[in-house]
N, C-alpha and C positions, 0 to 999 in steps of 0.2 A: 181049372185052368183058364187062363185069361184069353179072351177072344182078340184075334188079330184083326187088324183093319184090312178089308179086302184089298187085294192088290188089282189096281186097274191095269190092264194090259196096255203097253206103250210101243209105239213102233221104234225101230232103231234109231230113226232120226230125231224124234221127240225126246229119246232118252240122252241124246247128246246135247241137246240145248240146255243152257244154264237155267236154274230155277230164278225167278224174279225176287230181288232183294226187297226187304221191308223199307218203306219210306223213312228218311231221317225225322227225328223228333222235332216238333215245331218249337222255335225259340219263344221264350216268354216275352210278353210285351214289356216287361220291367227291364229285361237284357238290351232291348232296342232303344231304351229311353235315352236321349242325348246327354241328359245330365249325368247318367251312369257312365257313359263313355268319356265324358270330360273329367269326371272324378277319377276314373281309372288312369286318365293320362296324368292328371295333377299328381296322383300318389305316386305314379312312376318316376315323374320328374323329382319330386321331394325325396324319393329314396335315393336316386342317383345323386343329388346334390349332398344328402347325408353322408353317402358313401364317400363322396369327394371331399366333404368337410373332415370326415373322420380320417381319411388318408392325409389331408393338409395338417390336421392336429397332430397326427402321429409324427409327421415329418418335422413340424414345428417344435414338438417336444424333444425330439432327438437333437435338433439344431440348437436348442436353448443351452444345453450342456456341454456341447462340443467346444473344445478350445478354439479360440479365435486365431487369425492369421497374424496378428501383431508381433513382430520379433522384438520390439522394445516399446516402452511407454510412449505415448504420443499424445499432444494436446490438440484438440480439434475445437472449432468455434461453431456452435449451432445458431444461426441467426433467428431472431424473434419472429420472423415471418414464415419460418419453415414449418410445414405439415409433416405428418407422420412418414409419408411416402417420400418427400423431400429429405428428411433426416435419414431415411434408409439409403437413399442415393448418396448423400454426404459421407456416410460411414463407410460405404463400398468404395467410394472415390479416395478416402483417406487411408483405405487399407485396414480400418478397424474390424470390418466384417467382410464376408463373401457370401452373401445370400440374397436370394430373389426378393425383391421389394415386397411382393405379395406374401412371401413367408415371413418377412419381418413384421408386416401388418398382423399376420396370423399369431406370431409370437407375442405381440403387444396385446392383443385381444386374450390370449391365454392368461398373461400376467395381469390382466385387467388394468392396463397402465395406458390405455388410448387417451384419455384426458390428462395424464399426468406427465406427459413428456415436457420438460422445460428446457427453454433456450439458455445459451450461456456458453462459456469456454470451459471445457472438461478435459481432465487428464485421464486417458484409458490406459489400464494397465497391460503389460505385456501379456499375449495370449489370453486376453479377456474373453470370456464366453459371452454369447449373446445375452444370456440372462444377467450377467455382470455389466454389460453395456446398457441394458435397459434399466436395471437398477440404478446406475450411475446417473442416467438422464432424468429418472424420477426423483432422485435424492435432491437434485438442485445444488449439489455441493461443488460449485464451481471453482475454478482456479482462483487463488488469492495471490495478488502481486504485492511485493513489499516495496515500500517507499521510505527511505531514511532521510530525514531533514536534519543535518547536524546543528548543534547549538551555535549560537552567536551569528547567524545570518540575520539580514534585515528582512523586512516583509516583501520588499522589491525583489530581492535575491531569491527568496522562496517561491514567490510567484514565477519567476523566471525558470525555476527548475521545474515547476508543474507544467509550464507551457513546453518544455523540451521533452516531456514525457508523453510519448505516443500511445501508451496504453489508456490514458485519460482522454476525456472528451469535453467539448464545450469551451467556452471563453471565460475569462475572469471579468466581472463587471468592474470592480475597482480594487485597488491594492488595500488590504487590511491595514488598520492603525499599527504602528510599530509596537511590539511587545505584547501583542494579543495572540500569537500563535505559538504553541508548544512544540518545540523540536523533539521529534520522537520518530519510531519506525511504525508506519501505518500499512495496513493490508487492505486491499480493495480489489474488486473484480474489474475485468476489462469493461471499458465504456463507462465507468464511473466518472461524473463530471467533475471538473476542478473546483467548482463552487462547492461540491459536497465535501470534498477533501478539506478545503478551507474551513468549512463549518465544523468539521470534526476536530481540526487543530484548535479552533477558537473554543469549542466546548471543553476540550481536554485542559486547555490553558485555564479556563475559568474554574473548573473543578479543582485542579491542582493548586492554584494560588489561594483559593478559599481554604483548602485544608491546610496549607503552610502558614497562612495569615493566622490562623486559630492556634497554631503551635509556636508562634514567634516569640522571642525573648522579650520580657518587659523592658529590657535595658536598650534596645535598639532605638536609635533616634530618627525613626520615621513613623509617620502618623497615618498613612494610607496605604492601601493596597497598590495604588498607582506608583507611590514612592518606593515601595518594596521592589516592584518590577523594574523601575528605572535604575535604582541602584544595583539589582541583580544584573541588569544588562552590561553595566560598567565592569562588574566583577567578572562576568562572562568574557568579556573583550581582553581583560587584563592577564588572565591565566587559564590555561587548559589542565593544570595539575590538580588532580583530586585532593591531594594532601595539603594544598595551598589555598584552597578557595576560601576556607573560613578564616585564615589569617588575612588574606587580601580584604575581605569583607570587613574585618576588624580594623584595618588601617583606615578605610574609609569611614567607618563608623565613628572611630576615635576622632578623626579630622573634622566630621560634622558636629560632634560634640563640643570641640573646642573652637568652633567657628572658623576653621581652616578651609581654604580653597581646596577642592579634591585634586585639581591639577592632574587630570588623566588624559593621556595622549589619545585614546580612542574618540574622547569627546571633541577634540580638535578636528579629527578626520570626519566625524559625523557632521559636525557644524559647517564643513566645506562642501562635503558631497552628499550628504543626506542618505537616502536609502540605497544609494549605489554601493555604499559600504567600503569602497577603497579608493585611495588617491593614485596608486600605481606608481609612486615615487615617494622619495623621503619628505617629512614635513619640514617646511622652510621655518627658519628662525622668525621671519616676520609673521608667520601665521600663528606662533605661540599665543601671543597677545592679540591676535585679530578678533574683534569682538564678533561673536555669534551667540545665538540663544543657548547653544549647547557647549561652547567651550568653557570647561571647568578652570581654566587658567585665567579666564576673564571675568566669570560670573561667581556669585557666592552661592554655596550650597549645591543642590542637584539641579540638573537641566530640567527643562520643561516636560520631558518625557523620555521614553527608553531610546537607546541608541541601537538596539538589536533585540533579537527574541531570545532570551535566556532559557536555559535548560533547567530540569528539576534540580540538579546539584548546586547550581549557583543560587536558584532561589531559596534552597534549604539553607545554604551557607549564609546568605544574606539575612534570612530571618533569625538565624542562630549563629552569629559570628564567635570566633575565639575570644577569650577573655585576655586581653593583651593591653599593653600600652604602646604599642609600635604605631609609628606615624609614617615610616618610609619603607619602600621595598625597591630593589634594583636587581637586574638579572645577574645571576651568578656564573653564567657562561656554560652551564651544564643543562639548561632547559628549566632551571628552577630560580628562586629569587632569594636574596639576602634581605631580611627584615631587621629594621633597627628602630630604636626609640628616639634617637636624637640625630640631628644633622651631621655632627662631625663623624659619627660612626657611619652614617649613610654615605658620606663623602669617601671614607676608606674603602667601602664597598664598591663605589664607582671607579676608584683608582685600580682596585684589583682586577675589575672587569675589563678595564681599558688594557691591561697587560695580557688579556686572554684573547679579547676579540680583535680581529684585524679586517674582517670583511665588512664593507658597508651594508647598512640594514635599511630595507625598504620600509617606509613609514616611521623611520626614526627621524629624530630632529636634525635637520641639516646644519652643519657647522657653518661659520662665517664665510670662509673662503674655499671650502671643499665639500666633497660629499660627506655624509653623516658618519660619524665615528660610532663606535659601539655604545659609548656611553657619554652623551653629550651633557655639557653643564646645564644647570637650570637657566631658564630664559633670563637674559640681561634686564634689569629693572623690575625684577619679581619682587615680591614682598620679603619681609625680614627673613633670615635664614630658616627660623623654625617654621616658616610657612612655605618654604621652597617645596617643590614636588620631588617625590622620588622620581628620577629620570626614566619614565616609562619607556621613552624612545630607545633605550638601551637594550630592550628585549629583542631578540632575533625575530623577525617576521617573515612572511612569505613573500614570494616574488610578485603576487598580485597587488601588493599595496595594502593589505589588511591582515590582522592577526589570523593565522590558519584556523578555520573552523573546526572544533573538536567532533570527532565521531565516536560514539559509543563503541567500546571494544568489540562487541558482539555484532555490530552493524556496520558494514562498509559504507563510505561515502558515495553512494550510487542511487540513481533514481530509477533504474530499471534492472534490478537483480533477478535472479532466477525465480520464477514463480512456485508457489507451494499450493497444496490442495487444502482446502478448508476441511477440518476434521470435526 
């Protein structure tokens, strides 16, 4: 049997008093170290930040895939000076997104796109998600605006169109030489300079002319690329019919080979007004033989340079004209022309046209005592009948005083059509 400790007798009062508790353990010297305290505080702060970042990450992840508020496609311009936060505010203001700028920045970080957001004009799709919006900004596929330059305009007229286009920027230092710009549809982004557009037009012209020159017929009576462009510019101003260009080119080629004057009305106009391109009135009979360097009624052979900027079709037709013996053509009253090999047949074509056309024609040759008829006689005092021109003034022209510029069927004659997105 174990021995029990002896019981010390206690008074009733002592029995009611609490026993003394043991002293608390002493803290270690390491726990009281200030570095440990600071470390604990830093760890706590980092933990809170991680929790906050994790919550933000989860929120941004959810926001990335959520459909956006756009109810229809919208074009928004992001300035070059805009930072990521500025972009977030612009997108919110334009209704592309509805998100806190800080959340937008978090989404950008998640997608690792912070340094990849590019300035420019963008088209955002209807209900585009935040991920889609950021992908668009990173892609750099800005809106491409289309600019159509019709065939047959002078360089001065083309520059005027560029200056009217408010999508382009900058001024034009000088008007390019006539016949050095290729009429075509060009696409460019907002803010492209006008000089850059002109440079593209000149480069396209040089490439195309070089290709066509290599494929030219050996029978054409032109010796240089410059002569090709000059004759093509006359063909361009004489007809807009695709099925007639090679025949018109053949008429002028045949006349050059026979040492006959070209006698083309558009060269009269260019000799009088130059790059302005239009008289705004009928040609006076006194102007037919008025000497100018470009008037092919007064000079032999080709003028010293182009009278407009010809398009691809006219350049091709001039380099490879039809094989005919035709020397004359006159409007037939239906938008086309009647082509003939001799002056007698040509005069019969003129007579037929006179019975059809009743309206005065702008830029047609003015008769002696009245406004221009549909088909005026060749100039008084011209060369022998076989050298008289096809009365080009007989062709119907527009009210501006120059042949109507031809626009490709697929591209309307406009300097600011609806933009498209680069793909």
